[in-house]
C-alpha positions, 0 to 999 in steps of 0.5 A: 157338336149335338144338334141345335134346336131352335124355338119358332116362338123365339124367331121374333127375337131374332134367332130366325136370321141366326138359323139362316146364317148357321145353315148357310155357313155350316150346312153339315150342322144338324139344326131343327126348329121346334114349336116350343122347347119349354124354356120359356122364361128365357125364350120371351126375353133373349135369343136362344137355342138349346144344344143337345138335351140341356145346354142352353145358349142365349144372348140379348141380340142375334148377332151375339148369339151367332158369335157364341154359336161359332165360338161353341162349334170351335 
């Protein structure tokens, strides 16, 4: 799986807890925090991450985002 990128501005929507949980559960997974990912229309409404250069995964809650990421990882 490609690197997971987190928007720091999205942390207030709950993605910070997902970042911490993923780091603890999958320490070998490459994760990166960025100031802005340029997906502002989505970022202001939901928890979201960017996988690789183009794949966006979003969810209305941190718990759902975490489940979607775990499912995506396999």
